[in-house]
C-alpha angles and dihedrals in degrees: 000000000000086000090052089055093047090052095040096056099055087048092052089048095053089048090054096046089049094051090049091052091062110088123229111266112249122227122257115278117241108262100174140024126211126187128214108194129196122181118197113236094027139306119296124230110307094246091055089044090051093052090049091050090047092052093048092047093051092049094044091050091052090050101039115021113110091015122125105263093218090052088048090053094048090048097041096121092053096045091045089054089052094049092046090055089051095048095049088059099040103039096051117194093038136086121211106230098165132028131163142153131233095197127211140101086305103035119200119215116203117203131184118195132193120200117238117228141281102057123197096223120168104353127175122257121220112200115195121192106194111189096023119110115246090239093055095042096085088057095050091043090055090063092043093056094095091051091051091048092051091047091059089048092052094058101029097098097022123119116231093238091058090068085085092076101011098060094078088051092052093045092051092047094050091049090052093046095050092046091049098048103035112039116220093021132099130194139211121195131204129183108219113216118244159097093271095044119206139185117224117196121185117197118196138160114292094220141002095274101105135138105273105166138017128214125192127216127184128212125181143153096195106033123062111247088228090066094046096050090066088068094053097107093048093050092045088056088055088061095048094105089072094064112102094022117125112257090232090056095045093051091048091048098035095124092051090048093049088050089051090053091043092058092057091045090055090050092048104117098223090052092052092042095054099031096251118172107198126185121197121219117188123208097194122211135115084288101041119196120207111208110198114204099203126179128164118234090202110032138034127204129174129177118183134175110208123200112184125202126198148063092279098035122127125235117282113266142179116231127197124189127187122185143166123220123228102178105294094345123089125185114195147174123222129207121189124191119198102199092198092072101006091239122159123216121194130201143162130208151164128233128192123199101219095177144332088295109019126081128176131185151145130234132198124193121216096217092061140018127257141069125263111209115199137183125202127195129184110223093182137338091282103030132061141160129224125192120187133174116224106208097186092060096022101230140117122244120201122193125190112196128195117183115218092190141321089301110035133049132175119220134195113199128191134171136206090248092063099260113143131181146151125246128196111203126197117200105217 
């Protein structure tokens, strides 16, 4: 037994020494920092809150990453004091009233902030649109309303001192909102110091592609172009609100801009006097063209210069028709001048609109007896066919018309006697 005791004592001593030689295991180092933020009086705008959280996270990572989590737990008061001093300098406008750690591999930093007075609150927003015509500004402002509302939300719970770091956030957000809501525009925001405080937003064209000039074109099937051209300057002035608008915005809002011009066309005294229905069509570019499709609901006037080509072609002439509408019925008189012999030919007729594309009528010429019935059918907006019976010569004449533009048309004419020729018609 003595021998066993002698052997057991050295063995226990070896075990104790071996245990003493094993160092104590250190706690895990901090590898990540998360922030839980509470702001007294209500959370600020998400963009402002995110910037505050980013600032706290950056300061917390510099202070805590890589440190032993148990050491941080033991030194929480001292480390929290250091972080509080940093935050009071970095997050201007707020006072740190509460700060604590929940240590671990991922350490949670809980921060409670108190806004410093004065607060901005609900401030007025003044939006200026330099370069945009006064008549077009209501249309642009309607698209800017979401940006104005969010700007008010950005500053509603913001301390005045926080503008030192929050102003660039506000400016960038306003720029994004304006460019997203009003194509072709960009915006800059500035908070004017007070009290009272005020936000000033300037909205300008995003690039150099703006409407610089406006041209006017007229198109009519019932009013001579020579009569409409005299109203060109007045109609161009109606489209003046387009000048200065970004091309991208004018393209996106073409229908509304056409409606804006259309209201002025309907109020134009000559249009009301003669029952003219005018529809504007915009071709938007840096040089924008306003095409006015004008037709009278009371009177019809047509002036055509006709030049014929071919062996069987008649002499060139100028034809004038003047009519008066009574619903779908139009009585009219026709005067034709043949320049080769300065002869005038007179006629009277009646035209009936039987639908959107079909017209029927009858014509009598004063120089000889007999009625000339005719039927006209519109195949497309630029193509129509006309058939007429000539009782004096007893043949049928067919005319196929293709309109090149509002001024010129090509016509192919053929008769039942085999005569064929081409005609170039200018709509004066």
